[in-house]
C-alpha positions in Angstrom: 41.2 55.9 53.7 43.7 58.7 53.1 46.6 58.0 50.7 49.7 60.2 51.3 52.3 61.1 48.8 54.8 58.6 47.3 56.9 57.0 50.0 57.4 53.8 48.0 57.1 55.2 44.5 60.5 53.8 43.3 61.0 50.9 45.6 60.4 48.2 43.0 63.2 49.6 40.8 65.7 50.0 43.6 68.4 47.3 44.1 67.5 44.9 46.9 69.3 45.3 50.2 69.9 42.4 52.6 66.4 42.4 53.9 64.3 45.1 52.2 61.2 43.1 53.0 61.6 43.5 56.8 59.1 46.5 57.0 56.2 44.3 55.7 56.9 41.5 58.2 56.3 43.6 61.3 52.9 42.5 62.6 52.0 46.0 64.0 52.9 47.9 60.8 50.0 46.9 58.5 50.6 47.7 54.8 48.0 48.4 52.1 48.0 46.5 48.9 46.2 47.4 45.6 45.6 44.6 43.1 44.3 45.1 39.6 43.2 42.3 37.3 41.6 42.4 33.8 38.3 40.6 33.3 40.0 37.8 31.5 42.2 37.0 34.5 39.2 37.2 36.8 37.3 34.7 34.7 40.3 32.4 34.5 40.5 32.3 38.3 36.7 31.7 38.7 36.6 28.4 36.9 35.3 25.3 38.6 37.4 23.7 39.9 39.5 26.8 40.6 42.6 27.2 38.5 45.9 27.0 40.2 47.6 28.9 37.4 48.9 32.4 37.9 47.0 35.0 35.9 48.3 38.5 34.9 47.5 41.5 37.1 49.3 44.4 38.8 50.4 45.0 42.3 51.4 48.1 44.4 52.0 48.5 48.1 52.0 51.3 50.6 53.5 51.4 54.1 52.3 53.7 56.9 52.0 54.2 60.6 49.8 51.2 61.2 46.5 53.1 61.0 44.1 53.5 58.0 44.6 57.3 58.1 48.4 56.9 58.1 48.8 55.0 54.8 51.7 56.3 52.8 52.1 56.6 49.0 51.8 53.5 46.9 54.7 52.0 44.9 54.5 52.1 41.1 52.2 49.3 39.9 54.2 46.3 38.6 53.0 43.4 36.5 52.6 40.2 38.6 51.0 36.8 38.5 48.0 36.3 40.8 46.3 33.0 41.8 43.8 32.0 44.5 44.9 29.9 47.5 43.2 28.0 50.3 42.3 24.5 51.4 39.1 22.6 51.9 38.1 24.9 54.8 39.7 28.2 53.9 39.1 28.5 50.1 36.8 31.4 49.2 35.6 32.4 45.7 36.9 35.6 44.1 33.5 37.0 43.1 31.8 37.3 46.5 34.1 35.9 49.1 37.3 36.8 50.9 39.6 34.9 48.6 43.2 34.1 49.6 45.9 35.1 47.2 49.4 34.1 46.1 51.3 36.9 44.3 54.2 36.0 42.0 56.6 38.9 41.4 58.9 36.9 39.1 55.9 36.3 36.8 58.0 38.8 34.9 61.3 37.0 34.5 63.9 38.2 37.0 61.6 40.7 38.7 61.5 41.0 42.5 59.7 43.3 44.9 61.6 44.2 48.1 63.9 41.3 47.3 60.9 38.9 47.2 59.8 36.5 44.5 56.4 35.7 46.0 53.9 37.0 48.5 51.4 34.8 50.4 48.2 36.5 51.6 46.1 34.3 53.9 42.4 35.2 54.4 42.3 33.9 58.0 38.7 32.8 57.6 39.1 29.9 60.0 40.5 32.2 62.7 38.0 34.8 64.1 40.8 36.4 66.2 43.1 36.9 63.1 46.0 36.4 65.6 46.7 32.6 65.6 49.4 32.4 62.8 51.3 35.4 64.0 51.5 34.2 67.6 52.2 30.6 66.7 55.1 31.4 64.4 56.5 33.8 67.1 56.8 30.8 69.4 58.6 28.6 66.8 61.1 31.4 66.0 61.6 32.2 69.7 63.3 28.8 70.3 65.4 29.0 67.2 63.2 27.0 64.8 63.0 28.1 61.1 59.5 29.5 60.7 58.0 32.3 58.5 57.7 35.9 59.6 54.3 37.6 59.4 52.8 40.9 58.9 49.3 42.2 58.0 48.0 43.8 54.9 44.7 45.5 53.9 43.9 44.3 50.4 41.8 45.9 47.6 41.2 44.3 44.2 40.0 46.4 41.4 38.9 49.1 43.9 36.9 46.7 46.0 37.7 46.1 49.7 38.7 42.4 50.3 39.9 43.1 53.8 42.6 42.3 56.4 45.0 39.5 55.4 48.0 37.8 57.0 51.1 38.5 54.9 53.0 35.3 55.5 56.7 34.9 54.5 57.0 32.3 51.7 59.4 29.4 52.0 61.7 29.7 49.0 65.3 30.4 48.0 64.9 34.0 49.2 63.9 33.1 52.8 65.7 29.7 53.3 69.2 31.3 53.5 68.1 33.1 56.6 68.0 29.7 58.4 70.1 27.3 56.4 73.6 27.3 55.1 72.5 25.4 52.0 69.5 23.7 50.5 69.3 20.4 48.6 65.6 20.1 48.7 62.5 21.7 50.2 59.6 19.3 50.2 56.1 20.3 50.8 53.5 18.0 52.2 51.0 19.3 49.7 48.0 17.1 50.6 46.6 15.9 53.9 48.0 12.6 55.2 51.2 12.9 53.2 53.8 11.2 55.4 57.2 9.4 55.2 55.7 6.0 54.7 57.0 3.4 52.2 56.5 4.5 48.6 55.4 8.0 49.5 58.3 10.1 48.1 56.4 11.1 44.9 53.5 12.4 47.0 55.6 15.3 48.2 55.8 18.5 46.2 59.4 19.6 45.4 59.4 23.4 46.1 63.2 23.8 45.9 65.8 21.4 44.4 66.0 18.8 41.7 62.7 17.1 41.3 64.3 14.2 39.4 66.5 13.1 42.3 64.5 12.3 45.5 67.3 10.1 47.0 67.5 12.1 50.2 63.8 11.8 50.9 63.9 8.1 50.0 66.7 7.6 52.5 64.7 9.3 55.2 61.7 7.1 54.4 63.8 4.0 54.4 65.4 4.8 57.8 62.1 5.8 59.4 60.5 2.5 58.4 63.4 0.1 58.7 62.1 -1.7 61.8 65.6 -2.8 62.6 67.9 -1.9 65.5 67.7 1.3 67.5 65.3 3.6 65.7 67.0 6.9 66.7 70.4 5.6 65.9 69.2 4.6 62.4 67.8 8.1 61.9 70.9 9.9 63.0 72.4 10.3 59.4 69.1 11.5 57.8 67.2 13.6 60.4 68.0 16.1 63.1 65.7 14.5 65.7 66.6 17.2 68.2 65.3 19.9 65.9 62.2 17.9 64.9 61.4 17.1 68.6 61.5 20.8 69.4 59.2 21.6 66.5 56.7 18.9 67.7 56.9 20.3 71.2 55.9 23.7 70.0 53.1 22.3 67.8 51.7 20.5 70.9 52.1 23.6 73.0 50.3 25.9 70.6 47.6 23.3 70.0 48.4 22.8 66.3 46.1 19.8 65.9 46.3 20.1 62.1 50.1 19.9 62.0 52.6 17.0 61.9 52.4 16.2 65.6 48.8 17.1 65.8 45.9 14.8 66.6 45.6 11.4 65.0 43.0 11.2 62.2 42.2 10.4 58.6 43.7 13.6 57.2 46.8 13.8 59.3 49.6 14.6 59.3 49.2 17.9 57.6 50.9 21.3 57.1 54.6 20.8 57.2 57.8 21.0 55.1 60.9 19.0 55.0 64.3 20.6 54.3 67.6 18.9 53.6 71.0 20.4 53.5 73.1 20.2 50.4 76.7 20.7 51.6 78.9 19.9 54.5 79.0 16.8 56.9 75.2 17.0 57.3 74.4 17.0 53.6 71.1 15.2 53.0 70.0 15.5 56.6 66.5 16.8 57.2 64.8 19.3 59.5 61.1 20.0 59.6 59.3 23.3 59.3 55.8 24.3 60.4 52.9 25.6 58.3 49.1 26.2 58.4 48.9 27.4 62.0 45.6 29.3 61.6 43.7 26.9 63.9 46.1 26.9 66.8 45.5 28.3 70.4 42.2 26.4 70.8 42.7 22.6 70.9 44.4 21.3 74.1 46.3 18.4 72.6 47.8 16.2 75.3 51.6 16.3 75.2 51.9 12.5 75.1 48.9 11.4 73.0 49.6 9.7 69.6 49.9 11.9 66.6 49.1 11.7 62.9 52.8 11.7 62.0 54.8 8.5 61.8 58.0 10.2 62.9 56.5 11.6 66.1 55.0 8.2 67.1 58.2 6.4 66.4 60.1 9.0 68.3 57.8 8.6 71.3 58.3 4.8 71.2 62.1 5.2 71.3 63.6 6.0 74.7 66.4 8.3 73.5 64.1 10.3 71.1 61.4 10.5 73.7 64.0 12.0 76.0 64.8 14.6 73.3 61.1 15.5 73.1 60.7 15.8 76.9 63.8 18.0 77.0 62.3 20.2 74.2 59.1 20.6 76.2 61.1 21.5 79.2 62.9 24.2 77.3 59.7 26.1 76.3 58.6 28.0 79.4 61.3 30.7 79.5 61.3 31.8 75.9 57.5 31.6 75.7 57.1 33.7 78.8 59.5 36.3 77.3 57.2 36.8 74.3 54.3 38.1 76.5 51.8 36.5 74.2 48.7 37.6 76.1 49.8 41.2 75.7 50.7 40.7 72.0 47.2 39.3 71.4 45.5 42.2 73.0 47.6 44.9 71.4 47.5 43.4 67.9 43.7 43.1 68.2 43.5 46.8 69.1 45.7 47.6 66.1 43.7 45.5 63.7 40.2 46.7 64.8 39.9 49.9 62.7 41.1 48.0 59.6 38.5 45.2 60.3 35.8 47.8 60.4 36.6 48.8 56.8 36.0 45.3 55.4 33.1 44.9 53.0 30.1 43.4 54.8 29.4 40.9 52.1 33.0 39.5 52.2 33.7 39.7 55.9 33.4 36.4 57.8 33.1 37.7 61.4 31.6 40.8 63.0 33.2 42.8 65.8 31.6 40.7 68.5 32.8 37.4 67.0 36.3 38.8 66.6 36.4 40.0 70.2 35.2 36.5 71.4 38.0 34.9 69.3 40.6 37.2 70.8 39.5 36.4 74.4 39.4 32.6 73.7 43.0 32.9 72.3 44.1 34.9 75.4 42.5 32.3 77.7 44.4 29.5 76.0 47.6 31.5 76.2 47.1 32.1 79.9 46.3 28.5 80.8 48.8 26.6 78.7 51.9 27.3 80.9 50.2 25.7 83.8 49.2 22.7 81.7 52.7 22.2 80.5 54.1 22.6 84.1 51.7 19.9 85.3 52.8 17.5 82.6 56.5 18.2 83.4 55.8 17.7 87.1 56.8 21.3 88.0 55.1 24.0 90.1 52.6 26.1 88.3 54.1 29.4 87.1 52.8 32.6 88.5 51.0 35.0 86.2 52.9 38.2 85.5 51.0 41.5 85.2 50.4 42.5 81.6 52.1 45.6 80.5 50.0 48.2 78.6 50.1 48.5 74.8 51.3 52.1 74.8 54.7 52.0 76.5 57.2 54.9 76.9 58.8 55.5 73.5 62.3 54.5 74.6 61.0 51.2 76.0 59.0 50.1 73.0 60.2 51.8 69.9 63.4 53.6 70.6 61.9 57.0 69.8 63.4 60.0 71.7 61.5 62.6 73.6 61.3 64.8 70.5 59.6 62.1 68.5 62.5 61.4 66.1 63.7 57.9 65.7 66.8 57.1 67.7 69.7 55.4 65.7 69.2 51.6 65.8 71.4 50.0 68.4 72.6 46.4 68.5 70.2 45.8 71.4 67.2 47.1 69.4 68.1 44.9 66.4 68.6 41.7 68.3 65.5 42.1 70.4 63.4 42.7 67.2 64.9 39.8 65.2 66.6 37.4 67.6 67.7 34.9 64.9 70.9 32.9 65.2 71.6 29.6 63.5 73.5 26.8 65.1 75.5 25.0 62.3 78.0 22.1 62.4 79.0 20.7 65.8 82.0 18.4 65.9 84.8 17.1 68.1 88.4 17.8 67.2 90.8 16.2 69.6 89.6 17.2 73.0 87.5 20.2 71.9 83.9 20.5 71.0 83.5 23.1 68.2 80.4 24.8 66.8 79.6 27.2 64.0 76.9 29.8 64.7 75.4 32.3 62.2 74.9 35.7 63.8 72.9 38.8 62.7 75.6 41.2 64.1 78.7 41.2 66.2 78.4 40.2 69.9 79.5 37.6 72.4 79.0 33.8 72.1 78.9 31.2 74.8 78.9 27.4 74.2 77.7 25.0 76.9 77.1 21.3 76.7 75.7 18.6 79.0 75.9 14.9 78.8 72.4 13.4 78.2 69.1 14.7 76.9 68.8 17.9 79.0 70.6 20.7 80.7 70.2 18.9 84.0 72.8 16.3 83.0 76.5 16.4 83.9 78.2 19.4 82.3 80.4 18.4 79.4 82.1 21.8 78.7 81.8 25.6 78.6 83.5 28.2 76.5 83.1 31.8 75.2 84.3 33.9 72.3 83.7 37.3 70.7 82.3 37.6 67.2 83.6 40.7 65.5 81.1 40.8 62.6 77.8 39.3 61.4 77.9 36.0 59.6 79.3 32.6 60.6 81.4 32.5 63.8 83.1 29.8 65.7 83.0 29.0 69.4 84.5 26.0 71.2 85.0 24.5 74.6 87.3 21.8 76.1 85.4 18.5 76.9 85.7 17.2 80.4 87.7 14.0 80.9 84.7 11.9 81.7 83.1 12.6 78.4 86.4 12.0 76.5 86.8 8.6 78.3 83.2 7.6 77.3 83.9 8.6 73.7 86.8 6.2 73.6 84.3 3.3 74.1 80.8 4.5 72.9 78.9 7.3 71.2 77.8 10.1 73.6 74.7 12.2 73.4 75.0 15.8 74.3 72.6 18.7 74.8 74.4 21.7 73.3 73.4 25.3 73.9 74.7 28.3 72.0 73.9 31.7 73.6 74.4 35.0 71.8 74.5 38.4 73.5 75.0 42.0 72.4 74.3 43.6 75.8 73.6 42.7 79.4 69.8 42.4 78.8 69.6 41.3 75.1 70.3 38.1 73.4 69.0 34.7 72.3 69.7 31.0 72.8 69.5 27.9 70.6 69.6 24.4 71.9 70.4 21.3 69.9 70.8 17.6 70.8 73.7 15.8 69.1 75.2 12.3 69.1 79.0 12.3 69.1 80.4 9.2 67.4 82.9 6.9 69.2 86.4 8.2 68.6 
């Protein structure tokens, strides 16, 4: 491997910009990471059972052109904390295995690297393709769900090749503001079978927020298990069931059998987070976030079979919530098709292959043939899943679009001009690369439905709403506005008379869609289901 001169030599000392970490969360970039640990730290991490304490070491990182030969200069080594990570199936020892790592930059008080406090390096030993997590989180984010970004890194420790790792964005107070206006708590289901059952609040790990006040989680648990009245009505104040239904729909689609809406079993549910807001009219209300998607794209979970998670099963037994879940499944085909997941899988596999060939034979889990087989199995699942969902929805099977090649003309794929120089980033390039908008508070004021939307840059907003659990219901309103800058913007529409008359006598459920565009071919859409209270 050739190391070029110092492109990141001073990065750790530079003041952090809004998103300095973006370059390491581009799946096709592939950074190189050098870790150093003294013998005392190595011995502390090799205890039995393994220690979960961070041990001192140093960290440096280099970017490049995505190839082993194109690695740039390394940043100056900084002192960090290092610990091992991994569950029952993914943990590997440090001495002779492909150990997973957590890197803590604020091991030195106040220190950050590229604006980050921590780095999560997954060893992918349960995924021969090394593609599952990247592709699964792409789907979650494509429909507006909060989910981590991913990149890849080639890791060496004390000069030894440990291999190709997934660099997974950590859920913490650095990343959460990308998705949420505020955070009261972030709860982690830290052990399998942790669920919102009576008395379970202490079983959750408090990753963000006051660990002495679990009242928001206790309120969620009480509502989920009340057994009285309409279940979804009782959950309205404590959970965004539209958001959760969409997450469960994606879990089922990607075959996340080890997630919240995965298969029923002794160690389920698993791999999820709960986030509650801290301010505003939805303070204390929860959304759910995915995790642990390394074993996706293989298990064809039926879209209506029972799950390990109590909330999913209660939702499916409630007619209104089941309708939300059905609408969420119906909203998946278009954004999933736009991702071109089959092409992504093939092109990422080609990009990773020369790095995989560098892995130490004693630490590597899969040879080239096994990796290729894993990639093809993943691509087969991706190709077949749209038809399986269409059959469940009672729709015609979609046709297969031809796969574009990996190497596209520069102006189509990267924005490079004919001379090879990078073209200035346009609004269209930015929104296509990170199509992230956030739909905030939705409320009725007088005869008007108003929504707040967080935008990555200026553009045009459109708000549409339909009465009922899907966009096939009667239209409730439509409106447009122009956003002059990034940040929170407002958009509103005048509610139709029929909806207003219903609100005078009963609550009304709406399907609300916010669409953001920065050009004729570039934009993103977020859908939420809301219950408007009686006026």
